[in-house]
SERO-833696 format. One line per field, with one value per residue: x, y, z negated of N, C-alpha, C in turn; residue in one letter. Coordinates in Angstrom, 2 decimals, always signed. Atoms other than C-alpha are relative to their C-alpha. Example, Ala and Ser with C-alpha at 12.3 -4.5 7.8 and 13.67 -1.06 7.14 Angstrom:
BEGIN
nu [+0.89/-0.82] .
nv [-1.19/-1.19] .
nw [+0.00/+0.06] .
cau [+12.30/+13.67] .
cav [-4.50/-1.06] .
caw [-7.80/-7.14] .
cu [+0.90/-0.77] .
cv [+1.20/+1.09] .
cw [+0.00/-0.73] .
residu [A/S] .
//
This chain:
BEGIN
nu [+0.57/+0.98/+1.30/+0.42/+0.23/-1.23/-0.46/+0.76/-0.59/-1.36/+0.23/+0.72/-1.02/-1.01/+0.65/-0.02/+1.13/+0.83/+0.79/+0.78/+1.18/+0.93/+0.67/+1.05/+1.17/+0.41/+1.28/+1.02/+0.19/+0.26/+1.41/+0.60/+0.34/+1.34/+0.39/-0.33/+0.09/-1.24/-0.25/-1.25/-0.18/-0.22/-1.16/+0.59/-0.86/+0.59/+0.26/-0.34/-0.76/+0.71/-0.92/+0.32/-0.86/-1.35/-0.32/+0.10/+0.70/-0.87/-0.50/+0.80/+0.17/+0.84/+1.26/+0.14/-1.22/-0.49/-1.41/-0.04/-1.18/-0.22/+0.29/-1.11/-0.78/+0.48/+0.68/-0.18/+1.27/+0.24/+1.42/+0.44/+1.24/+0.51/+1.50/+0.70/+1.37/+0.81/+0.61/+1.12/-0.05/+1.10/-0.51/-0.91/+0.64/+1.17/-0.26/-0.94/-1.26/-0.49/+0.60/+1.40/+0.04/-1.23/+0.45/-1.32/-0.08/+0.68/+1.35/+0.90/+0.18/+1.14/-0.39/-0.29/-0.19/-1.06/+0.40/-0.93/-1.09/-0.76/+0.41/+1.01/+1.31/+0.94/+1.27/+1.23/-0.21/+0.28/-1.20/-1.03/-0.83/-0.89/-1.41/-0.71/-1.15/-0.94/-0.31/-1.30/-0.39/-1.47/-0.81/-0.96/-1.12/-0.92/-1.34/-1.06/+0.12/+0.45/+1.31/+1.00/+1.37/+0.99/+0.74/+0.73/-0.06/+1.33/-0.39/+1.13/-0.21/-1.34/-0.90/+0.29/-1.06/-1.11/+0.39/-0.24/-1.44/-0.38/+0.37/-0.73/-1.37/+0.29/+0.28/-1.16/-1.17/-0.13/-1.18/-0.27/+0.10/-0.18/+0.91/+0.00/+0.31/+1.32/+0.21/-0.03/+1.10/-0.03/-0.81/-1.30/-0.82/+0.12/+0.18/-0.08/+1.08/-0.21/+0.84/-0.48/+1.04/+0.74/+0.98/+0.59/+0.57/+1.02/-0.61/-1.20/+0.16/-1.21/+0.41/-1.00/-1.03/-0.39/-1.02/-0.41/-1.21/-0.67/+0.61/-0.24/-1.05/+0.33/-1.15/-0.03/+1.08/+0.96/+0.83/+0.78/+1.02/+1.00/+0.82/+0.97/+1.05/+0.80/+0.80/+1.07/+1.03/+0.78/+0.98/+0.90/+0.92/+0.79/+0.88/+1.08/-0.28/-0.69/+1.05/-0.43/+0.80/-0.13/+0.31/+0.35/-0.94/-1.09/-1.37/-0.97/+0.68/-0.04/+1.21/-0.06/+0.91/-0.24/-0.31/+0.57/-0.36/-0.85/-1.30] .
nv [+1.34/+0.48/+0.15/+1.41/+0.65/+0.39/+1.22/+1.08/+0.30/+0.65/+1.45/+0.70/+0.27/+1.02/+1.25/+0.87/-0.11/+0.87/-0.57/-1.13/+0.35/+0.58/-0.98/-0.80/+0.70/+0.48/-0.31/-0.01/+1.31/+0.84/+0.03/+1.30/+0.07/+0.14/+1.04/+0.94/-0.13/+0.57/+1.27/+0.06/+1.48/+0.32/+0.78/+1.02/+1.16/+1.22/+0.99/+1.34/-0.07/-0.17/+0.35/-0.90/-1.32/+0.50/-0.48/+1.04/-0.64/-0.94/-1.01/-1.10/-0.19/-1.06/+0.58/-0.35/+0.48/+1.37/-0.03/+0.63/-0.38/+1.16/-0.27/-0.44/-1.02/-1.44/-0.76/-1.51/-0.55/-1.31/-0.19/-1.23/-0.55/+0.97/-0.09/+1.20/+0.32/+0.98/+0.61/+0.98/+1.23/+1.05/+1.38/+0.56/+0.89/-0.74/-1.33/-0.05/+0.17/-1.37/-0.59/-0.66/-1.60/-0.25/-1.13/-0.80/-0.13/+1.04/-0.53/+0.20/+1.44/+0.54/+0.53/+1.33/+0.72/+1.04/+1.34/+0.92/+0.09/-1.21/-0.90/-1.05/+0.18/-1.26/+0.32/-0.10/+0.19/+1.27/+0.74/-0.87/-0.27/-1.15/+0.14/-1.24/+0.18/-1.12/+0.02/-0.85/-0.04/-0.03/+0.30/+0.97/-0.23/+1.12/-0.46/+0.24/-1.18/-1.20/-0.36/+0.22/+0.41/-0.37/+1.02/-0.15/+1.04/+0.04/+0.78/+0.18/+0.99/-0.25/-0.94/-1.38/-0.33/-0.40/-1.22/-1.19/-0.04/-0.71/-1.44/-0.65/-0.40/-1.16/-1.14/-0.14/-0.40/-1.40/-0.68/-1.30/-0.91/-1.43/-0.53/+0.82/+1.42/+0.24/+1.33/-0.05/+0.78/+1.44/+0.60/-0.32/+1.03/+1.45/+0.94/+1.28/+0.95/+1.46/+0.83/+0.76/+0.81/-0.42/+0.94/-0.08/+1.25/+0.17/+0.45/-0.47/-0.70/-0.85/-1.33/-0.99/-0.57/-1.30/-0.79/-1.23/+0.07/-1.30/-1.26/-0.35/-1.03/-0.88/-0.34/+1.07/-0.19/+1.14/-0.12/-1.05/+0.51/+0.81/-0.94/-0.53/+0.82/+0.25/-1.25/-0.03/+1.16/-0.44/-0.89/+0.71/+0.56/-1.09/-0.56/+1.17/+0.63/+1.26/+0.93/+1.18/+1.13/+0.94/+1.33/+0.54/+0.85/-0.64/+0.11/+0.79/+1.23/-0.30/+0.33/-0.42/-1.09/-1.12/-1.08/-1.03/-1.20/-0.67/-0.19] .
nw [+0.35/-1.09/+0.44/+0.02/-1.31/-0.63/+0.60/-0.57/-1.36/+0.13/+0.54/-1.13/-1.17/+0.31/+0.27/-1.20/-0.97/+0.49/+1.17/-0.53/-0.81/+0.92/+0.82/-0.78/-0.22/+1.36/+0.44/-0.94/-0.51/+1.17/+0.07/-0.19/-1.37/-0.58/-1.07/-0.96/-1.37/-0.88/+0.59/+0.73/+0.42/+1.49/+0.47/+0.79/+0.48/-0.45/+1.12/-0.50/-1.09/-1.29/-1.13/-1.19/+0.19/+0.60/+1.32/+1.04/+1.30/+0.61/-1.03/-0.31/-1.35/-0.60/-0.53/-1.40/-0.68/+0.38/+0.41/+1.38/+0.90/+0.90/+1.31/+0.65/-0.76/+0.21/-1.05/+0.27/-0.24/+0.34/+0.22/-0.65/+0.52/+0.91/+0.24/+0.67/-0.67/+0.63/-1.25/+0.25/-0.87/+0.10/+0.39/-1.15/-0.98/-0.46/-0.42/-1.14/+0.47/+0.35/+1.13/+0.08/+0.39/+0.66/+0.94/+0.24/+1.55/+0.76/+0.40/-1.10/-0.22/+0.79/+1.19/-0.12/+1.19/-0.26/+0.16/+0.41/-0.95/+0.10/-0.96/+0.58/-0.74/+0.13/+0.83/-0.75/-1.43/-0.65/+0.08/-0.47/+0.98/-0.13/+0.35/+0.17/-0.76/-0.35/-1.48/-0.26/-1.45/+0.02/-1.25/+0.32/-0.64/-0.48/+0.24/-1.01/-0.94/+0.58/-0.53/+0.89/-0.34/+1.15/+0.53/+1.19/+1.08/+0.81/+1.28/+0.91/+0.96/+0.59/-0.69/+0.39/+0.86/-0.93/-0.65/+0.96/+0.06/-1.12/+0.28/+1.05/-0.66/-0.80/+0.80/+0.88/-0.72/+0.21/-0.53/+0.47/-1.16/+0.12/+0.94/+1.00/-0.41/-0.80/-0.45/-1.54/-0.53/+0.11/-1.16/+0.08/+0.59/-0.50/+0.91/-0.45/+0.32/-0.41/+0.59/+1.07/+0.46/+1.10/+0.45/+1.21/+0.25/-1.10/-1.15/-0.47/-1.22/-0.28/+0.03/-0.44/+0.97/-0.61/+0.85/-0.72/-0.65/+0.09/-0.48/-1.45/-0.24/-1.08/-1.01/-1.08/-0.96/-0.11/+1.17/+0.03/-0.78/+0.74/+0.68/-0.97/-0.43/+1.24/+0.14/-0.95/+0.30/+1.13/-0.48/-0.70/+0.98/+0.56/-1.04/-0.27/-1.39/+0.22/+0.27/+0.76/-0.26/+1.12/-0.21/+1.10/+0.55/+0.65/-0.57/+0.84/+0.62/+1.40/+0.65/+1.21/+0.52/-0.68/+1.00/-0.56/+0.37/-1.12/+0.55] .
cau [+29.71/+27.74/+24.03/+21.93/+21.04/+24.63/+25.57/+22.71/+24.08/+27.57/+26.28/+24.11/+27.07/+29.13/+26.58/+27.05/+24.78/+23.08/+22.01/+20.94/+18.70/+17.15/+16.55/+14.77/+12.26/+11.92/+8.40/+6.75/+6.72/+5.55/+1.88/-0.49/-1.39/-4.51/-5.63/-5.10/-4.47/-1.34/-0.80/+2.08/+3.59/+3.79/+7.08/+5.91/+7.24/+6.47/+4.52/+5.32/+7.51/+6.57/+8.39/+6.72/+8.64/+11.44/+11.06/+11.30/+9.25/+10.61/+11.95/+10.81/+9.44/+8.04/+4.29/+4.48/+7.93/+8.52/+11.95/+12.99/+15.22/+16.58/+15.54/+18.18/+19.65/+19.47/+17.06/+18.05/+14.90/+14.05/+10.81/+8.81/+5.31/+3.37/-0.46/-2.35/-5.66/-8.46/-9.36/-12.60/-12.51/-15.28/-14.84/-12.04/-13.37/-16.31/-16.46/-13.81/-10.80/-10.28/-11.23/-14.87/-13.99/-10.76/-11.12/-8.43/-9.30/-10.45/-13.39/-14.65/-14.43/-17.39/-17.30/-15.72/-15.14/-12.22/-13.16/-11.34/-9.13/-8.01/-9.99/-11.82/-15.28/-17.66/-20.46/-23.73/-22.12/-22.17/-18.86/-16.76/-13.80/-11.29/-7.48/-5.56/-2.69/+0.42/+1.32/+4.87/+5.42/+9.12/+11.74/+13.79/+17.37/+19.29/+22.83/+24.62/+23.33/+21.89/+18.47/+15.12/+11.74/+8.62/+6.82/+4.35/+5.21/+2.03/+2.38/-0.29/-0.52/+3.04/+4.57/+2.90/+5.75/+8.27/+6.33/+6.47/+10.16/+10.54/+8.48/+10.37/+13.82/+12.35/+11.31/+14.58/+16.89/+18.08/+20.34/+21.93/+20.88/+21.16/+18.38/+19.17/+18.27/+15.56/+14.02/+14.83/+12.25/+11.35/+13.09/+16.46/+17.74/+18.43/+17.18/+17.86/+14.92/+15.43/+13.27/+13.78/+11.94/+9.45/+7.21/+4.76/+2.48/+0.12/+2.76/+5.76/+6.32/+8.87/+8.62/+10.65/+13.84/+14.57/+17.57/+19.01/+21.70/+22.75/+21.90/+21.55/+24.51/+23.44/+27.00/+26.58/+24.66/+23.20/+21.97/+20.68/+18.70/+17.24/+16.16/+14.61/+12.67/+11.52/+10.26/+8.35/+6.84/+5.82/+4.08/+2.34/+0.88/-0.28/-1.87/-4.02/-2.13/-1.06/-3.46/-3.13/-4.68/-4.94/-5.01/-6.60/-3.99/-1.51/+2.11/+3.55/+1.28/+1.41/-1.15/-0.51/-2.62/-2.99/-1.53/-3.72/-1.67/+0.03/+2.77] .
cav [+53.90/+51.76/+51.89/+48.74/+48.30/+48.40/+45.81/+43.59/+43.91/+43.01/+39.95/+38.94/+39.36/+37.04/+34.27/+31.11/+31.00/+28.08/+29.81/+33.00/+31.18/+29.02/+32.11/+34.01/+31.11/+30.41/+30.20/+29.95/+26.23/+24.72/+23.92/+21.00/+19.67/+20.23/+18.57/+17.24/+17.32/+15.65/+11.94/+11.02/+7.56/+6.09/+4.90/+1.68/-1.23/-4.63/-6.96/-9.90/-10.78/-9.74/-11.35/-9.11/-6.04/-8.06/-6.97/-9.20/-8.74/-5.77/-4.03/-0.59/+0.29/+2.89/+2.15/+3.66/+2.93/-0.29/+0.80/-1.31/-0.34/-3.31/-3.68/-2.04/+0.20/+3.92/+5.88/+9.58/+11.49/+15.23/+15.79/+18.54/+18.82/+17.14/+16.38/+14.36/+12.77/+10.80/+8.29/+6.50/+2.93/+0.54/-3.16/-4.96/-6.66/-4.17/-0.90/+0.26/-0.14/+3.59/+5.87/+6.83/+10.16/+11.80/+14.20/+17.04/+17.17/+14.81/+17.17/+16.76/+13.00/+10.80/+9.45/+6.05/+3.29/+0.73/-2.87/-6.01/-5.89/-2.45/-0.72/+2.49/+1.70/+4.51/+4.50/+3.64/+2.98/+0.12/-1.36/+1.56/+2.54/+5.42/+5.15/+8.10/+8.62/+10.90/+11.73/+13.04/+14.24/+13.88/+13.94/+10.87/+11.37/+8.97/+9.48/+8.07/+10.93/+13.30/+13.32/+13.31/+11.66/+12.79/+10.39/+10.10/+8.20/+7.24/+6.28/+4.84/+2.55/+1.94/+4.10/+7.15/+7.01/+7.29/+10.13/+12.11/+11.40/+12.82/+15.97/+16.53/+16.42/+18.87/+21.26/+20.79/+22.02/+25.60/+27.87/+31.18/+33.96/+37.66/+38.27/+35.51/+31.75/+30.44/+27.20/+26.42/+24.97/+21.27/+20.63/+22.02/+18.71/+15.12/+12.30/+8.63/+6.22/+2.40/-0.53/-2.46/-5.60/-4.92/-6.97/-7.02/-9.60/-9.20/-10.15/-9.24/-6.77/-4.21/-0.52/+2.71/+3.77/+7.54/+9.55/+12.92/+12.82/+16.37/+19.88/+20.62/+22.71/+25.63/+26.39/+23.14/+23.71/+20.26/+20.55/+24.03/+22.44/+19.94/+22.67/+24.45/+21.50/+20.77/+24.31/+24.07/+20.63/+22.29/+25.15/+22.79/+20.92/+24.10/+25.26/+21.91/+20.64/+17.31/+14.34/+11.44/+8.11/+6.08/+2.35/+0.20/-2.22/-1.23/-0.69/-2.85/-5.63/-4.16/-5.45/-3.30/-0.60/+2.71/+5.75/+8.74/+11.39/+13.90/+15.06] .
caw [-11.15/-8.63/-9.07/-9.58/-5.93/-4.87/-7.49/-6.25/-2.70/-3.74/-5.62/-2.56/-0.08/-2.18/-2.42/-0.18/+2.89/+1.39/-1.87/-0.04/+2.37/-0.51/-2.64/+0.20/+0.49/-3.32/-4.53/-1.27/-0.80/-4.22/-3.45/-3.04/+0.45/+2.33/+5.61/+8.89/+12.65/+13.97/+13.30/+10.82/+10.27/+6.67/+5.01/+3.47/+1.42/+3.00/+0.54/+2.72/+5.51/+9.07/+12.02/+14.52/+13.25/+11.68/+8.07/+4.96/+1.67/-0.09/+3.02/+3.77/+7.14/+9.48/+10.21/+13.59/+14.98/+13.14/+12.13/+9.07/+6.10/+4.27/+0.64/-1.57/+1.09/+0.49/+2.76/+3.10/+2.60/+2.46/+0.62/+2.33/+0.80/-2.01/-2.47/-4.94/-3.61/-5.03/-2.18/-2.08/-0.53/+0.28/-0.97/+1.04/+4.05/+4.53/+6.40/+8.93/+6.62/+6.39/+3.59/+2.79/+1.14/+0.23/-2.73/-3.33/-7.15/-9.79/-10.73/-7.13/-7.20/-8.46/-11.98/-12.27/-14.88/-14.90/-14.26/-15.18/-12.06/-13.11/-10.30/-10.85/-9.68/-8.84/-11.45/-9.86/-6.57/-4.10/-5.01/-3.65/-5.70/-6.26/-5.95/-7.34/-5.01/-4.71/-1.12/-0.28/+3.23/+4.08/+6.77/+6.90/+7.95/+10.19/+8.81/+11.82/+14.09/+11.58/+13.31/+11.45/+11.63/+9.63/+7.44/+4.59/+1.37/-0.50/-4.12/-6.49/-9.43/-10.91/-8.27/-9.64/-12.31/-9.43/-7.80/-11.17/-11.36/-7.95/-8.75/-11.88/-10.03/-7.52/-10.15/-12.11/-9.44/-10.27/-8.29/-9.27/-6.85/-6.45/-8.87/-11.27/-11.40/-9.12/-8.07/-4.38/-2.01/-2.19/+1.08/-0.10/-1.21/+0.06/-2.00/-1.89/-1.66/-1.87/-2.78/-5.97/-7.33/-10.21/-12.37/-15.16/-16.78/-13.75/-11.20/-9.15/-6.32/-4.81/-5.61/-5.02/-6.82/-6.23/-7.10/-6.09/-3.38/-2.76/-1.59/+2.19/+3.29/+5.31/+6.62/+8.56/+11.78/+11.78/+8.25/+8.74/+11.50/+9.22/+6.97/+9.71/+10.80/+7.26/+7.12/+10.24/+9.25/+5.95/+7.76/+10.09/+7.21/+5.46/+8.73/+8.78/+11.97/+10.35/+10.32/+7.83/+8.85/+5.70/+5.67/+3.01/+2.47/-0.30/+0.31/-2.36/-3.47/-6.84/-9.26/-12.30/-14.21/-12.51/-14.35/-14.01/-15.58/-13.10/-15.40] .
cu [-1.10/-1.38/-0.44/-0.15/+1.39/+0.64/-0.70/+0.55/+1.29/-0.20/-0.56/+1.11/+0.93/-0.57/+0.28/-1.30/-1.12/-0.97/-0.78/-1.21/-1.10/-0.75/-1.04/-1.25/-0.52/-1.30/-1.10/-0.46/-0.26/-1.48/-0.45/-0.64/-1.51/+0.01/+0.82/-0.15/+1.00/+0.49/+1.37/+0.23/+0.24/+1.39/-0.71/+0.94/-0.87/-0.32/+0.11/+0.79/-0.82/+0.99/-0.24/+0.90/+1.34/+0.35/-0.41/-0.79/+0.96/+0.73/-0.90/-0.13/-0.86/-1.29/-0.25/+1.06/+0.43/+1.41/+0.08/+1.30/+0.03/-0.17/+1.45/+0.98/-0.63/-0.49/+0.25/-1.23/+0.01/-1.41/-0.35/-1.32/-0.70/-1.57/-0.48/-1.41/-0.63/-0.79/-0.92/+0.07/-1.24/+0.74/+0.85/-0.88/-1.29/+0.45/+1.11/+1.38/+0.64/-0.76/-1.43/+0.10/+1.51/-0.22/+1.41/+0.15/-0.81/-1.43/-1.01/-0.35/-1.16/+0.62/+0.32/+0.25/+0.89/-0.63/+1.11/+1.20/+0.63/-0.30/-0.95/-1.16/-0.88/-1.20/-1.25/+0.18/-0.24/+1.25/+1.20/+0.84/+0.91/+1.45/+0.63/+1.39/+0.83/+0.61/+1.29/+0.27/+1.48/+0.45/+0.94/+1.27/+0.68/+1.40/+0.91/-0.08/-0.51/-1.25/-1.20/-1.36/-0.91/-0.72/-0.73/+0.32/-1.13/+0.24/-1.26/+0.54/+1.34/+0.93/-0.32/+1.11/+1.24/-0.31/+0.29/+1.38/+0.49/-0.35/+0.74/+1.42/-0.16/+0.07/+1.11/+1.22/-0.05/+1.21/+0.11/+0.00/+0.22/-0.69/-0.01/-0.34/-1.32/-0.07/-0.11/-1.19/+0.21/+0.95/+1.46/+0.96/-0.21/-0.27/+0.16/-1.20/+0.54/-1.05/+0.67/-1.11/-0.46/-0.96/-0.72/-0.84/-1.14/+0.57/+1.37/-0.28/+1.30/-0.61/+1.17/+0.87/+0.45/+1.09/+0.43/+1.31/+0.87/-0.78/+0.40/+1.02/-0.33/+1.23/+0.22/-1.10/-1.00/-0.94/-0.95/-1.14/-1.07/-0.82/-1.07/-1.14/-0.99/-0.99/-1.17/-1.02/-0.86/-1.18/-1.08/-0.95/-1.00/-1.03/-1.18/+0.31/+0.62/-1.18/+0.57/-1.12/+0.21/-0.47/-0.34/+1.00/+1.15/+1.40/+0.82/-0.45/+0.08/-1.27/-0.15/-1.06/+0.35/+0.11/-0.66/+0.56/+1.00/+1.40/-0.06] .
cv [-0.38/-0.16/-1.42/-0.63/-0.34/-1.12/-1.16/-0.46/-0.57/-1.47/-0.83/-0.31/-1.13/-1.41/-0.95/+0.22/-0.82/+0.61/+1.20/-0.48/-0.75/+1.06/+0.78/-0.84/-0.49/+0.59/-0.06/-1.29/-1.09/-0.05/-1.38/+0.03/+0.08/-0.68/-0.22/+0.38/-0.46/-1.14/-0.13/-1.41/+0.07/-0.69/-0.93/-1.04/-1.26/-0.99/-1.36/+0.09/+0.26/-0.28/+0.83/+1.26/-0.36/+0.48/-1.25/+0.67/+0.83/+0.88/+1.13/+0.03/+1.09/-0.65/+0.13/-0.63/-1.44/-0.15/-0.54/+0.36/-1.12/+0.27/+0.19/+0.94/+1.37/+0.54/+1.49/+0.69/+1.53/+0.22/+1.42/+0.61/-1.13/+0.29/-1.18/-0.09/-1.05/-0.63/-1.01/-1.03/-0.89/-1.36/-0.51/-0.91/+0.64/+1.34/-0.09/-0.18/+1.33/+0.52/+0.41/+1.32/+0.17/+1.42/+0.69/+0.31/-1.05/+0.49/-0.16/-1.50/-0.54/-0.59/-1.61/-0.74/-1.22/-1.37/-1.06/-0.36/+1.23/+0.96/+1.04/+0.08/+1.19/-0.45/+0.14/-0.20/-1.36/-0.84/+0.76/+0.40/+1.12/-0.39/+1.49/-0.13/+1.26/-0.20/+0.93/-0.07/+0.39/+0.01/-1.13/+0.23/-1.39/+0.41/-0.24/+1.16/+1.25/+0.57/-0.31/-0.49/+0.36/-1.23/+0.40/-1.19/+0.13/-0.85/-0.08/-1.07/+0.25/+0.98/+1.33/+0.51/+0.45/+1.39/+1.22/+0.25/+0.96/+1.61/+0.66/+0.40/+1.23/+1.23/+0.37/+0.62/+1.59/+0.58/+1.42/+0.89/+1.37/+0.64/-0.97/-1.44/-0.17/-1.47/-0.13/-0.83/-1.52/-0.69/+0.52/-1.07/-1.41/-0.97/-1.50/-0.87/-1.35/-0.82/-0.91/-1.01/+0.45/-1.06/+0.49/-1.26/-0.24/-0.53/+0.69/+0.76/+0.85/+1.42/+0.97/+0.29/+1.31/+0.71/+1.10/-0.29/+1.25/+1.04/+0.00/+1.21/+0.84/+0.65/-0.90/+0.20/-1.06/+0.13/+1.26/-0.28/-0.87/+0.81/+0.66/-0.78/-0.31/+1.13/+0.11/-0.98/+0.57/+0.90/-0.62/-0.71/+0.97/+0.66/-1.10/-0.66/-1.47/-0.94/-1.26/-1.11/-1.16/-1.38/-0.75/-0.73/+0.79/-0.18/-0.92/-1.30/+0.10/-0.16/+0.58/+1.18/+1.23/+1.22/+1.32/+1.43/+0.56/+0.27/-0.38] .
cw [+0.99/-0.70/+0.08/+1.43/+0.71/-0.68/+0.48/+1.39/+0.00/-0.43/+1.26/+0.98/-0.48/-0.20/+1.26/+0.87/-0.55/-1.12/+0.45/+0.72/-0.89/-0.87/+0.84/+0.12/-1.41/-0.22/+1.02/+0.37/-1.26/-0.09/+0.36/+1.46/+0.17/+1.36/+1.17/+1.53/+0.97/-0.75/-0.57/-0.43/-1.60/+0.02/-1.01/-0.53/+0.31/-1.29/+0.36/+1.28/+1.27/+1.18/+1.03/+0.00/-0.61/-1.35/-0.86/-1.09/-0.72/+0.87/+0.10/+1.61/+0.46/+0.57/+1.42/+0.98/-0.22/-0.46/-1.50/-0.76/-0.94/-1.51/-0.70/+0.61/-0.25/+1.36/-0.36/+0.33/-0.61/-0.33/+0.47/-0.66/-0.83/-0.18/-0.75/+0.61/-0.68/+1.20/-0.36/+1.08/-0.24/-0.41/+1.17/+0.83/+0.52/+0.48/+1.08/-0.49/-0.32/-1.23/+0.17/-0.24/-0.39/-0.77/-0.39/-1.60/-0.70/-0.36/+1.26/+0.33/-0.81/-1.31/+0.23/-1.32/+0.43/-0.23/-0.44/+0.92/+0.00/+1.18/-0.63/+0.83/-0.26/-0.75/+0.82/+1.49/+0.53/+0.14/+0.53/-1.37/+0.33/-0.31/-0.14/+0.60/+0.11/+1.32/+0.08/+1.53/+0.00/+1.36/-0.44/+1.07/+0.57/-0.06/+1.08/+1.00/-0.58/+0.64/-1.01/+0.62/-1.10/-0.43/-1.30/-1.02/-0.93/-1.21/-0.94/-0.92/-0.78/+0.55/-0.32/-0.97/+0.90/+0.66/-1.06/-0.23/+1.02/-0.09/-1.10/+0.45/+0.84/-0.81/-0.96/+0.57/-0.14/+0.59/-0.63/+1.16/-0.43/-1.09/-1.36/+0.37/+0.60/+0.36/+1.53/+0.60/-0.21/+0.92/+0.05/-0.12/+0.75/-1.15/+0.55/-0.48/+0.28/-0.78/-0.98/-0.45/-1.44/-0.43/-1.21/-0.36/+1.00/+1.29/+0.37/+1.37/+0.16/-0.10/+0.29/-1.23/+0.76/-0.75/+0.96/+0.77/-0.05/+0.66/+1.61/+0.07/+1.19/+0.82/+1.07/+1.03/+0.10/-1.22/-0.13/+1.01/-0.64/-0.92/+0.71/+0.38/-1.19/-0.17/+0.97/-0.17/-1.22/+0.46/+0.84/-0.97/-0.72/+0.96/+0.39/+1.36/-0.24/-0.45/-0.70/+0.17/-0.95/+0.36/-1.36/-0.83/-0.82/+0.47/-0.56/-0.51/-1.49/-0.67/-1.45/-0.23/+0.78/-1.12/+0.62/-0.42/+1.06/-0.59/-1.58] .
residu [M/A/N/N/N/T/K/L/K/E/V/K/D/Q/L/P/A/T/T/S/T/F/E/E/D/S/G/Q/Y/Q/E/N/L/T/A/D/D/Q/S/I/P/F/L/K/I/A/S/K/S/D/D/E/I/G/C/K/E/G/D/A/F/N/S/V/T/G/L/V/Y/A/K/G/D/N/I/K/V/V/P/V/Y/F/E/P/A/W/I/E/W/A/P/R/G/S/G/T/G/G/P/I/N/I/F/K/S/E/K/D/A/P/K/T/E/R/N/E/E/Y/K/D/M/I/V/G/G/N/G/N/Y/I/E/Y/T/H/Q/H/Y/C/L/I/I/D/P/S/V/M/T/T/T/S/A/L/V/S/M/K/S/T/Q/L/K/K/S/K/K/L/N/T/M/V/L/S/Q/V/L/Q/G/S/K/G/P/F/N/P/P/R/F/A/Y/I/Y/N/F/K/T/I/P/E/S/N/N/K/G/E/W/H/G/W/S/I/S/L/D/R/M/L/Q/M/E/D/D/I/E/M/G/I/Y/A/T/A/K/M/F/R/N/A/I/A/A/G/D/V/E/V/K/H/E/Q/D/G/E/S/G/D/T/S/D/T/D/H/N/V/F] .
//
């Protein structure tokens, strides 16, 4: 009779390359983001038309390259790393337009109170406010040539619900490995991002719609390269080699309440 080690080896040898690779990295890449040192573009939603880069209201665009994704079109995205942040801003029109402070946890952020404009104003402050923000570091795939570019998708206000949905989808993916079921790394799957019109009693805007596309196939050399790129990108972020240059203007023109619950 074969011993347990032999049985495990037989199971492992029969697993697809994709499953074996994901299992090897399972549990190593489910963490929250820390800091900065290599600039990264944002994937944003245009709140108004911009003739200079050729985008219309509701289109998505790369803040550095100016590449435009028409509203309603699927953008192939591989999520790589997630970070919540409590960002302190000065009143609009004052200061440099960059963040005053970025706090990594709510307990480190100053106490706030909600005003009539649904902003979380710092108590006893000088008009500064806190925006609770979810940040998703991603690779964007160009499906025509299967190349990738890195980007950060920043979500706040109503878009926090979309962020939670993405995180839930990531954590819901389960594969069967040599030692039983496991949760593969965040960057084991491709997701579809597209912009959709949204509204409430405060106004209208465009937001994100996110759905699962498919798992990366490690039997394919190109997709194995995408996975390797995502893994290296994740490691660069964790090492503090990626810098985020936040801008004060919101990505969507959204005027709704902010949802503070992470899950």
